[in-house]
C-alpha positions, 0 to 999 in steps of 0.5 A: 499500500502507498499513502500519499500525504500533501499539504502546505507548510505547518499543516500538520502533515508530517506529524500525521504521516509519522503516526499513520506510518506507525499505525499501519507499519509502513516505511515513512519518507518526509520528502520535504527533508530531502529538499532541506538536505539539498538546501543545507548542503548548498548553504554549507558550500557557501552558495546561493540557493538560487544558483541552479547549478549548485542546487542541482549538484547538491541534489544529484549527490544526495544520499541517505546518510543522516543529517541532524534534523535540528540543523534542517528545521531552522527558518533559514533552511526552510526558506532556502528549501523552498527556493531550491524546490522550485527548480525543475532540475532539482526536482528531477534529480530527486524524483527517482529517489522518491519513486524508488522509496514508494516501491518498498516491499512493505509499503510506504507513506510519503508526505510532501507537496506534490506526492499524490499529484505528481510523484505517486499519482497511482497511490492507493490512498491520498490525503490533502492536509490543510489549515488556515495561514493564521493557524499554520503561522502560530504552529510554526512560530511556537515550534521555532520559538522553542528552538530560540527563534527571535522573530515575530509571529507576523514575520512567520505569517509572511514567510508562510504566505510567501512560501504558499505562493511560491509552492502553488506557482512554481512551474514543475509539480506545484502544490495542489490537491489531487482530484482524488485526494481527501481533504483533511482541514486541521485548522480546528483539530489536534493531532490525535483528532486528525489522526483518528479522522484520517484512520477512519477515512483510510479504513473506509477505503 
């Protein structure tokens, strides 16, 4: 079984995907981390994330070696990841990695922004997890604040809105809800309630 979970930043899709992977015993891939790893490699090399050649090279050199997630979860990496993810050559380099993972013998669950619409269009289950910008900004702000972030909620809100704009309007595999994906709005749901709603819908399928 392949489960594709898409949605914008801070919608709760990653936490939900992890819980569903544990529940159903599926291999899990946070595809957003792949782009964050590319962004991290570009920045560590002293390059501009908008440098297409540098970003493509980092994507082609991507491997499964772990990088401390704390280094990948910063606001700067999130911003750079959004920039490199908009580059078609970077997305092409990462696409085969994602599709190979989806073929895991024991099944897989992948979360991202274009899994159900592009990476795994034939996935058995597709969910699109969303929430209002205000709710997502508050979630991300609290997450960053716990890590020592010194910015404001308004700044985070603007960054999320700008990222939504880039993700929805990029030329290659833009963020969108696949026609056969089930919409799960988490604006008023905690993670446990969202998890139960997702399991109920998946089981019904």
